[in-house]
C-alpha positions as CSV (number, residue, x, y, z in Angstrom):
1,M,-13.9,-3.8,9.7
2,F,-10.7,-4.5,7.6
3,D,-8.8,-7.6,6.8
4,P,-5.8,-7.9,9.2
5,E,-3.4,-7.6,6.3
6,S,-5.1,-4.4,5.0
7,R,-3.0,-1.2,5.1
8,Y,-5.9,0.3,7.2
9,A,-6.2,-2.5,9.7
10,A,-3.7,-0.9,12.3
11,L,-5.0,2.6,12.1
12,E,-6.8,3.9,15.2
13,T,-10.7,4.0,15.1
14,A,-12.0,7.3,16.2
15,L,-15.5,8.6,17.1
16,Y,-17.2,11.8,15.7
17,T,-20.3,13.0,17.4
18,L,-23.0,14.5,15.1
19,R,-25.1,17.4,16.0
20,D,-28.0,15.1,16.9
21,G,-25.8,13.2,19.3
22,R,-25.1,10.1,17.3
23,A,-21.6,8.8,17.2
24,V,-20.0,7.7,14.0
25,A,-17.0,5.5,13.9
26,Y,-14.1,6.1,11.4
27,K,-10.6,5.3,10.8
28,R,-7.9,7.9,11.3
29,R,-6.1,9.1,8.2
30,R,-3.2,6.9,6.9
31,F,0.0,8.8,6.1
32,L,2.3,7.4,3.5
33,P,5.5,6.0,4.8
34,D,8.9,7.1,3.6
35,G,9.6,4.3,1.2
36,N,13.4,4.9,1.3
37,A,13.2,4.0,5.0
38,L,11.5,0.6,4.5
39,A,13.5,-2.5,4.4
40,V,13.6,-3.9,0.9
41,V,12.8,-7.6,0.7
42,A,12.9,-8.0,-3.1
43,E,13.0,-6.0,-6.3
44,V,10.8,-6.8,-9.4
45,T,11.0,-5.6,-13.0
46,V,8.2,-4.1,-14.8
47,E,7.2,-6.1,-17.9
48,Q,5.3,-4.9,-21.0
49,G,1.6,-5.0,-20.0
50,D,2.2,-5.3,-16.3
51,R,-0.1,-4.0,-13.7
52,L,0.5,-3.6,-10.0
53,D,-1.7,-6.5,-8.9
54,L,0.1,-8.8,-11.4
55,L,3.5,-7.7,-10.1
56,T,2.3,-8.3,-6.5
57,A,0.8,-11.6,-7.4
58,R,4.2,-12.7,-8.8
59,T,6.1,-11.7,-5.8
60,L,3.8,-11.8,-2.7
61,G,0.9,-14.0,-3.8
62,P,-2.2,-11.9,-3.0
63,P,-2.7,-9.2,-5.6
64,E,-4.5,-7.0,-3.1
65,Y,-1.2,-6.2,-1.5
66,Y,-0.2,-3.9,-4.4
67,W,0.0,-1.1,-1.9
68,R,3.2,-2.6,-0.6
69,L,4.8,-1.8,-3.9
70,C,3.4,1.7,-3.9
71,D,4.7,2.4,-0.4
72,A,8.1,1.1,-1.1
73,N,8.5,3.3,-4.1
74,N,6.8,6.6,-2.8
75,A,4.1,6.3,-5.3
76,M,1.5,9.1,-5.2
77,R,0.2,8.0,-8.5
78,P,0.4,4.2,-8.5
79,R,-0.2,3.6,-12.3
80,T,3.0,5.6,-13.1
81,L,5.0,2.7,-11.6
82,V,4.3,0.3,-14.5
83,E,4.4,2.8,-17.3
84,M,7.9,2.0,-18.3
85,P,8.9,-1.7,-18.9
86,G,12.3,-2.5,-17.5
87,R,11.9,-0.4,-14.5
88,R,12.9,-1.8,-11.2
89,L,10.6,-1.6,-8.3
90,R,11.5,-2.1,-4.6
91,L,9.2,-4.4,-2.5
92,S,8.9,-4.1,1.2
93,M,6.9,-5.5,3.9
94,P,4.6,-3.1,5.6
95,G,6.1,-1.1,8.6
96,T,9.6,-2.5,8.3
97,L,12.4,-0.3,9.1
């Protein structure tokens, strides 16, 4: 269902049974990790006009890995990470402690 590199790929698939007896598969909820507990593999500096996908493309390659920046920096509102040019952001690999 998800790309193997997706943040949702490792989540357990569960079943919910509807009133009519049909079973519906869904992924369990993903809880945000503590970014301070993740192993930092690099730091990046926000530049004027940066977006999370651009930062990720410069450091990891695939821009869809932007969520790794979000996780490492405890971002509940990802856009706030790139609002201040000059800000240093941590980059971690998923699930590394």
